[in-house]
C-alpha positions as CSV (number, residue, x, y, z in Angstrom):
1,M,0.0,0.0,0.0
2,D,3.1,2.2,0.1
3,N,2.6,3.3,-3.6
4,M,-1.1,3.9,-3.3
5,T,-2.9,7.2,-3.0
6,V,-5.1,7.7,0.0
7,E,-8.2,7.3,-2.2
8,Q,-6.8,3.9,-3.5
9,E,-6.1,2.8,0.0
10,W,-9.6,3.7,1.1
11,M,-11.1,1.9,-1.9
12,S,-9.1,-1.3,-1.2
13,Q,-10.8,-1.6,2.1
14,V,-14.2,-1.8,0.4
15,L,-14.7,-5.5,-0.3
16,G,-18.1,-5.7,-1.9
17,K,-18.0,-5.3,-5.7
18,N,-21.3,-3.4,-5.9
19,T,-20.3,-1.3,-2.9
20,R,-17.0,-0.3,-4.6
21,V,-19.0,0.9,-7.6
22,N,-21.4,3.0,-5.5
23,Y,-18.6,4.4,-3.4
24,A,-16.6,5.4,-6.4
25,R,-19.6,7.1,-8.0
26,G,-20.4,9.1,-4.8
27,L,-16.8,10.3,-4.4
28,T,-16.5,11.2,-8.1
29,Y,-19.6,13.3,-7.9
30,F,-18.2,15.1,-4.8
31,K,-15.0,15.8,-6.6
32,E,-17.0,17.2,-9.6
33,F,-19.0,19.3,-7.2
34,L,-15.9,20.8,-5.5
35,G,-13.9,21.1,-8.8
36,V,-11.0,18.9,-7.7
37,T,-9.5,15.7,-9.1
38,T,-7.7,13.9,-6.3
39,G,-8.4,12.6,-2.8
40,E,-5.5,14.6,-1.4
41,Q,-7.2,17.8,-2.6
42,L,-10.4,16.7,-0.8
43,I,-8.4,16.2,2.4
44,S,-6.7,19.6,2.0
45,L,-10.0,21.4,1.6
46,R,-11.3,19.6,4.7
47,D,-8.3,20.8,6.7
48,K,-8.5,24.4,5.5
49,E,-12.2,25.1,5.9
50,K,-13.5,25.5,9.4
51,H,-17.1,24.8,8.5
52,F,-16.5,22.2,5.8
53,E,-19.8,20.3,6.7
54,T,-21.6,23.2,5.0
55,R,-20.2,21.9,1.7
56,I,-21.8,18.5,2.3
57,I,-25.2,20.1,2.8
58,Q,-24.7,22.1,-0.5
59,F,-23.6,18.9,-2.2
60,F,-26.8,17.2,-1.0
61,T,-28.9,19.9,-2.8
62,W,-26.6,19.8,-5.8
63,L,-27.1,16.1,-6.3
64,Q,-30.8,16.5,-6.5
65,E,-30.7,19.5,-8.8
66,S,-27.8,18.5,-11.1
67,K,-28.0,14.7,-11.1
68,R,-31.8,14.5,-10.8
69,V,-31.7,12.0,-7.9
70,T,-34.1,11.6,-5.1
71,A,-33.4,12.9,-1.6
72,N,-32.9,9.4,-0.4
73,S,-30.4,8.6,-3.2
74,A,-28.6,11.8,-2.6
75,R,-28.2,10.8,1.1
76,C,-26.8,7.4,0.0
77,L,-24.3,9.1,-2.3
78,I,-23.0,11.1,0.7
79,I,-22.2,7.9,2.6
80,P,-19.0,7.2,0.6
81,V,-17.9,10.8,1.3
82,Q,-18.4,10.2,5.0
83,S,-16.5,6.9,4.7
84,F,-13.6,8.5,2.9
85,Y,-13.1,11.3,5.5
86,S,-13.4,8.8,8.3
87,Y,-10.7,6.7,6.8
88,S,-8.4,9.7,6.3
89,G,-8.8,10.6,10.0
90,T,-11.0,13.7,9.6
91,P,-14.6,12.4,10.1
92,L,-17.5,14.7,9.2
93,K,-19.9,15.9,11.9
94,L,-23.2,15.6,10.1
95,K,-25.6,14.7,12.9
96,H,-28.9,16.5,12.5
97,K,-27.6,18.4,9.5
98,L,-29.1,16.1,6.8
99,P,-32.4,14.3,6.4
100,K,-32.5,10.9,7.8
101,L,-32.0,8.0,5.4
102,H,-35.2,5.9,4.9
103,G,-35.3,2.2,3.9
104,K,-37.7,1.5,1.1
105,V,-39.8,-1.6,1.9
106,E,-42.8,-2.3,-0.3
107,C,-43.0,1.5,-0.9
108,W,-44.1,2.0,2.7
109,K,-42.0,3.9,5.2
110,P,-43.4,3.2,8.7
111,S,-42.5,5.8,11.2
112,L,-41.2,5.0,14.7
113,E,-44.7,5.9,16.0
114,D,-46.2,3.3,13.6
115,L,-43.9,0.6,15.1
116,Q,-44.8,1.8,18.6
117,K,-48.5,1.5,17.8
118,I,-48.1,-2.1,16.6
119,Y,-46.0,-2.9,19.6
120,S,-48.5,-1.3,22.1
121,L,-51.5,-3.2,20.6
122,G,-49.7,-6.5,20.1
123,D,-49.7,-9.5,22.5
124,I,-46.6,-10.8,24.3
125,S,-45.5,-12.8,21.2
126,V,-45.7,-9.8,19.0
127,K,-43.8,-7.6,21.5
128,A,-41.1,-10.3,22.0
129,W,-40.5,-10.7,18.2
130,M,-40.5,-7.0,17.5
131,A,-38.0,-6.4,20.4
132,L,-35.7,-9.2,19.2
133,S,-35.9,-7.9,15.6
134,R,-34.9,-4.4,16.8
135,D,-32.0,-5.8,18.8
136,V,-30.6,-8.2,16.2
137,P,-30.8,-6.9,12.6
138,A,-30.3,-10.3,11.0
139,R,-32.1,-11.9,8.0
140,M,-35.2,-13.9,8.7
141,G,-33.4,-17.3,8.3
142,D,-30.8,-16.3,10.9
143,M,-33.4,-14.9,13.2
144,L,-35.2,-18.2,13.3
145,R,-32.0,-19.9,14.5
146,I,-31.8,-17.7,17.6
147,T,-32.8,-19.8,20.7
148,P,-34.3,-18.6,24.0
149,K,-30.9,-19.6,25.5
150,N,-29.2,-17.1,23.2
151,V,-31.6,-14.4,24.3
152,E,-31.1,-15.2,27.9
153,S,-27.3,-14.9,27.6
154,G,-27.7,-11.2,26.5
155,E,-24.8,-11.5,24.1
156,F,-23.8,-14.1,21.5
157,Q,-22.2,-14.6,18.1
158,L,-24.2,-15.6,15.1
159,L,-23.1,-17.0,11.7
160,S,-25.0,-15.5,8.8
161,A,-26.2,-18.4,6.6
162,K,-26.3,-16.3,3.4
163,E,-23.0,-14.5,3.7
164,G,-21.1,-16.9,5.9
165,I,-20.1,-14.0,8.1
166,I,-19.9,-14.0,11.9
167,G,-21.5,-11.1,13.8
168,R,-21.9,-10.3,17.4
169,C,-25.4,-9.9,18.7
170,Y,-26.7,-8.1,21.8
171,V,-30.0,-8.4,23.5
172,S,-31.6,-5.6,25.6
173,E,-33.1,-6.1,29.0
174,Q,-36.5,-5.3,27.6
175,T,-36.2,-8.3,25.1
176,R,-34.9,-10.6,27.8
177,T,-37.8,-9.8,30.1
178,L,-40.3,-10.4,27.3
179,F,-38.8,-13.8,26.5
180,K,-39.0,-14.7,30.2
181,Q,-42.7,-13.9,30.2
182,L,-43.1,-16.1,27.2
183,E,-41.4,-19.0,29.0
184,T,-43.6,-18.4,32.1
185,A,-46.7,-18.4,30.0
186,K,-45.5,-21.5,28.1
187,I,-45.8,-19.6,24.8
188,T,-43.5,-20.5,21.9
189,L,-42.8,-18.2,19.0
190,P,-43.4,-19.5,15.5
191,R,-40.3,-21.2,14.1
192,T,-41.0,-20.6,10.4
193,Q,-41.1,-17.5,8.2
194,R,-44.7,-18.2,7.3
195,G,-45.6,-18.4,11.0
196,I,-43.8,-15.1,11.8
197,D,-45.4,-13.4,8.7
198,K,-48.9,-14.4,9.9
199,L,-48.1,-13.2,13.4
200,M,-47.0,-9.8,12.3
201,S,-49.6,-9.4,9.5
202,K,-52.3,-9.9,12.2
203,A,-50.6,-7.4,14.5
204,S,-50.3,-4.8,11.7
205,K,-53.9,-5.2,10.8
206,I,-55.0,-4.7,14.4
207,A,-53.0,-1.4,14.4
208,G,-54.7,-0.4,11.2
209,L,-51.4,-0.4,9.3
210,R,-49.9,-2.2,6.3
211,R,-47.9,-5.5,6.8
212,L,-44.6,-5.0,8.5
213,N,-41.8,-6.5,6.3
214,Q,-39.1,-8.3,8.3
215,H,-36.3,-6.8,6.2
216,L,-37.4,-3.4,7.4
217,W,-35.6,-3.9,10.7
218,R,-32.2,-4.1,9.0
219,K,-33.0,-1.0,7.0
220,L,-34.0,0.9,10.1
221,F,-30.9,-0.3,12.0
222,I,-28.5,0.8,9.2
223,S,-30.3,4.1,8.7
224,S,-30.1,4.9,12.4
225,A,-26.4,4.1,12.5
226,I,-25.7,6.3,9.5
227,N,-27.8,9.2,10.9
228,L,-25.8,8.9,14.1
229,G,-22.6,9.3,12.0
230,M,-21.4,5.9,12.9
231,S,-18.5,4.2,11.2
232,D,-19.6,1.9,8.3
233,V,-17.4,-0.8,9.7
234,V,-19.3,-0.9,13.0
235,W,-22.8,-1.1,11.5
236,K,-21.7,-3.6,8.8
237,I,-20.4,-6.0,11.6
238,L,-23.6,-5.6,13.5
239,T,-25.7,-6.3,10.4
240,F,-23.5,-9.3,9.1
241,K,-21.9,-7.5,6.2
242,T,-18.4,-8.0,4.8
243,V,-15.6,-6.1,6.4
244,P,-11.8,-6.6,6.4
245,I,-10.9,-9.6,8.6
246,E,-8.6,-7.6,10.8
247,Q,-11.3,-5.1,11.6
248,L,-13.8,-7.9,12.2
249,T,-11.4,-9.7,14.6
250,Y,-10.6,-6.4,16.5
251,Y,-14.3,-5.6,17.2
252,L,-15.4,-9.2,17.9
253,D,-12.6,-9.6,20.4
254,S,-13.2,-6.3,22.2
255,S,-16.0,-4.5,24.1
256,K,-16.0,-1.5,21.8
257,L,-18.9,-2.8,19.7
258,R,-21.7,-2.8,22.4
259,P,-21.7,1.0,23.1
260,H,-22.4,1.6,19.4
261,W,-25.2,-0.9,19.4
262,E,-26.7,0.7,22.5
263,K,-26.8,4.1,20.8
264,I,-28.6,2.7,17.8
265,V,-31.2,0.8,19.9
266,Q,-31.8,3.9,21.9
267,T,-33.1,5.6,18.8
268,L,-35.5,2.7,18.1
269,Q,-37.5,2.7,21.4
270,L,-40.7,0.6,21.0
271,E,-42.5,1.9,24.0
272,A,-43.8,5.5,23.6
273,K,-42.4,7.6,26.3
274,S,-41.8,11.3,27.2
275,N,-38.5,12.5,25.6
276,G,-37.4,14.2,28.8
277,N,-37.8,17.8,27.4
278,G,-41.5,18.3,28.3
279,K,-42.6,16.9,25.0
280,V,-44.6,13.7,24.7
281,T,-44.9,11.1,22.0
282,S,-47.7,11.2,19.4
283,L,-49.8,8.5,21.2
284,E,-49.8,10.6,24.4
285,E,-50.6,13.7,22.4
286,D,-53.6,11.9,20.8
287,S,-54.9,10.8,24.2
288,K,-54.4,14.3,25.6
289,L,-56.2,15.9,22.6
290,F,-59.1,13.4,23.0
291,A,-59.5,14.2,26.7
292,E,-59.5,17.9,26.0
293,A,-62.1,17.6,23.2
294,L,-64.4,15.3,25.4
295,W,-64.1,17.7,28.3
296,E,-65.2,20.6,26.1
297,L,-68.3,18.6,25.2
298,V,-69.3,17.6,28.7
299,K,-68.3,20.8,30.5
300,P,-71.7,22.6,29.9
301,V,-73.5,19.5,31.4
302,V,-71.3,19.6,34.5
303,E,-71.9,23.3,35.0
304,K,-75.6,22.7,34.7
305,K,-75.5,19.9,37.2
306,R,-73.6,22.1,39.7
307,L,-76.1,24.9,39.2
308,E,-79.0,22.5,39.9
309,K,-77.3,21.4,43.2
310,L,-76.8,25.0,44.1
311,M,-80.4,25.8,43.5
312,Q,-81.6,22.8,45.5
313,G,-79.4,24.0,48.4
314,G,-80.9,27.5,48.3
315,Q,-84.5,26.1,48.3
316,T,-83.8,24.2,51.5
317,G,-82.1,27.1,53.2
318,T,-78.7,25.4,53.2
319,I,-77.0,27.3,50.4
320,G,-74.2,28.3,52.7
321,L,-73.6,24.8,53.9
322,I,-73.8,22.8,50.6
323,E,-70.4,21.4,49.6
324,M,-69.8,22.2,45.9
325,E,-67.2,20.6,43.7
326,A,-64.7,23.1,42.3
327,M,-64.8,23.4,38.5
328,P,-61.6,21.6,37.4
329,S,-59.1,23.3,35.0
330,E,-57.6,20.0,33.8
331,P,-59.6,17.9,31.3
332,K,-58.7,14.7,33.2
333,E,-60.0,16.0,36.5
334,G,-63.1,17.4,34.7
335,L,-64.0,14.0,33.2
336,K,-63.6,12.4,36.7
337,L,-66.1,15.0,38.1
338,F,-68.4,14.3,35.2
339,L,-68.4,10.6,36.0
340,K,-68.8,11.3,39.7
341,L,-71.9,13.4,39.2
342,K,-73.3,11.0,36.7
343,K,-73.2,8.2,39.3
344,G,-74.9,10.4,41.8
345,G,-78.3,8.7,41.2
346,D,-80.4,11.7,40.0
347,W,-78.6,12.6,36.8
348,K,-80.8,14.5,34.4
349,R,-80.2,14.9,30.7
């Protein structure tokens, strides 16, 4: 490698034939955009310009306008640029600066909220399979070879049947708990692709959504890793893709892989929760909106009932003694008062 340019060295690390073609195309477009011809010039520009990431954002727009590609394709063409600069020791900081990469599965791009909805309405089998699919982005055939004992261990190696590549798998505490619940309930997950497809098709139908393709999980995992600015070597190992043997050995024999996996899984939470900034997920927002709308409908009825009780107290000379419920300001408390008054026994419409 002594006589190679930095670009040739970088390209020699890319083992897949199709990947090399796509990487060469992406970097060629970037050199055309910047008006340079060599990898050394690319590195020089990176070193000289303080806000070089702005160039990448401009490149993203240029690809769509000049090369007539979609936003998703433009984002894919930026991946080799990120890889090149990471290899040269000057990684790009693009987190939150470019649109997220979406996987195309049957022309449907489910959001995280869609997955959370399926998960929330699914039974224990659906939850366990979804959690495992999120944790281990393997192909269906490899997923079906994972045993409850593997899951219980929390960490294991898996040989991909299609590529013949070893990858390290990690299992979250959430998934382990769900599998323990399956064992306690003596429930066994389907052991065939047809069985899993039927399980998830039914779950998607209950949620009012289209069928969830199993390959989507790999797409989501890879997209999340790229959007986090993660090294392509890391996510390739985690998704059973080809990497140089010395890099594979290094990561499989160390503890450096798990923190990367944890970051990816953190972006794919299946339970809808508050994000910690005072904002709530869409499911919680829907519930809050429904409560507010319902409270607006029944509030006049509650006010009328309170007035009737007040009038009854005045007629008996006890108006100063009657205990009146305060008019709530929160929809939830207002609906509780509505139900309390309705159960009073003398409700009048």
